[in-house]
C-alpha positions as YAML, in Angstrom:
chain: A
units: angstrom
residues:
- id: 1
  name: MET
  ca: [-0.86, 3.51, 6.06]
- id: 2
  name: HIS
  ca: [1.19, 3.00, 9.19]
- id: 3
  name: ARG
  ca: [2.65, -0.13, 10.70]
- id: 4
  name: SER
  ca: [0.59, -1.01, 13.73]
- id: 5
  name: TRP
  ca: [3.51, -2.14, 15.90]
- id: 6
  name: THR
  ca: [5.92, 0.74, 15.17]
- id: 7
  name: GLY
  ca: [3.66, 3.55, 14.01]
- id: 8
  name: VAL
  ca: [6.00, 4.12, 11.04]
- id: 9
  name: CYS
  ca: [4.25, 5.51, 7.96]
- id: 10
  name: VAL
  ca: [4.87, 3.16, 5.04]
- id: 11
  name: TYR
  ca: [2.44, 4.44, 2.37]
- id: 12
  name: VAL
  ca: [0.54, 7.63, 1.67]
- id: 13
  name: ALA
  ca: [-2.23, 7.25, -0.91]
- id: 14
  name: HIS
  ca: [-3.48, 10.40, -2.63]
- id: 15
  name: PHE
  ca: [-6.97, 10.58, -4.08]
- id: 16
  name: LYS
  ca: [-8.70, 13.23, -6.15]
- id: 17
  name: GLN
  ca: [-12.40, 13.72, -6.58]
- id: 18
  name: GLU
  ca: [-13.79, 13.38, -10.08]
- id: 19
  name: HIS
  ca: [-17.49, 14.11, -10.08]
- id: 20
  name: GLU
  ca: [-19.08, 11.67, -7.63]
- id: 21
  name: GLU
  ca: [-16.04, 9.37, -7.35]
- id: 22
  name: PHE
  ca: [-12.60, 9.45, -5.79]
- id: 23
  name: VAL
  ca: [-9.69, 8.28, -7.94]
- id: 24
  name: LEU
  ca: [-6.31, 7.11, -6.69]
- id: 25
  name: CYS
  ca: [-3.79, 9.43, -8.31]
- id: 26
  name: MET
  ca: [-0.52, 8.78, -6.45]
- id: 27
  name: ILE
  ca: [1.07, 6.46, -3.91]
- id: 28
  name: GLU
  ca: [4.11, 7.51, -1.90]
- id: 29
  name: ALA
  ca: [6.23, 4.80, -0.29]
- id: 30
  name: ASN
  ca: [8.61, 5.37, 2.61]
- id: 31
  name: ARG
  ca: [12.19, 5.03, 1.37]
- id: 32
  name: ASN
  ca: [13.90, 5.64, 4.72]
- id: 33
  name: ALA
  ca: [15.93, 2.41, 4.95]
- id: 34
  name: ALA
  ca: [15.94, 2.62, 8.75]
- id: 35
  name: GLN
  ca: [12.12, 2.52, 8.77]
- id: 36
  name: TYR
  ca: [11.20, 0.42, 5.72]
- id: 37
  name: ALA
  ca: [13.63, -1.71, 3.75]
- id: 38
  name: GLU
  ca: [11.60, -2.29, 0.55]
- id: 39
  name: THR
  ca: [12.90, -0.51, -2.57]
- id: 40
  name: ASP
  ca: [10.75, -2.04, -5.33]
- id: 41
  name: ASP
  ca: [8.26, 0.63, -6.46]
- id: 42
  name: ALA
  ca: [6.11, -1.79, -8.47]
- id: 43
  name: TYR
  ca: [5.79, -4.18, -5.52]
- id: 44
  name: ASP
  ca: [4.89, -1.33, -3.17]
- id: 45
  name: GLY
  ca: [2.28, -0.05, -5.59]
- id: 46
  name: ARG
  ca: [0.61, -3.46, -5.89]
- id: 47
  name: LEU
  ca: [0.71, -4.05, -2.14]
- id: 48
  name: CYS
  ca: [-0.73, -0.63, -1.31]
- id: 49
  name: ILE
  ca: [-3.55, -1.09, -3.84]
- id: 50
  name: GLU
  ca: [-4.33, -4.51, -2.35]
- id: 51
  name: MET
  ca: [-4.54, -3.00, 1.14]
- id: 52
  name: ILE
  ca: [-6.88, -0.30, -0.15]
- id: 53
  name: GLU
  ca: [-9.02, -2.95, -1.87]
- id: 54
  name: GLU
  ca: [-9.23, -5.16, 1.24]
- id: 55
  name: ILE
  ca: [-9.21, -2.71, 4.14]
- id: 56
  name: LEU
  ca: [-10.88, 0.38, 2.71]
- id: 57
  name: LEU
  ca: [-13.23, -1.22, 0.19]
- id: 58
  name: GLY
  ca: [-13.80, -4.57, 1.90]
- id: 59
  name: HIS
  ca: [-12.97, -6.69, -1.16]
- id: 60
  name: ASP
  ca: [-11.62, -10.21, -0.66]
- id: 61
  name: ILE
  ca: [-8.20, -10.58, -2.29]
- id: 62
  name: ALA
  ca: [-7.90, -14.24, -3.28]
- id: 63
  name: LYS
  ca: [-4.16, -14.20, -4.03]
- id: 64
  name: PRO
  ca: [-2.34, -11.40, -2.21]
- id: 65
  name: VAL
  ca: [0.98, -10.08, -3.48]
- id: 66
  name: VAL
  ca: [3.81, -11.90, -1.74]
- id: 67
  name: LYS
  ca: [7.42, -10.99, -2.43]
- id: 68
  name: GLN
  ca: [9.50, -14.00, -3.46]
- id: 69
  name: GLY
  ca: [11.33, -15.42, -0.47]
- id: 70
  name: CYS
  ca: [8.90, -13.93, 2.07]
- id: 71
  name: ARG
  ca: [6.94, -16.10, 4.44]
- id: 72
  name: VAL
  ca: [3.19, -15.66, 4.79]
...
């Protein structure tokens, strides 16, 4: 997943095929402070999964993850 306005890669999600399904097996988050300032692995994992749910799978996320102190 890349930021649309900078093109910087923020997340790489890895999937593996198990029979007829694909299973998320790993998420990599960009830790280059000059490109992406977040350092909380748990937050990044939740946010990436939410983006997969909404964008890739088309599910409606009622309460998205918002980091405390961030504006929506």
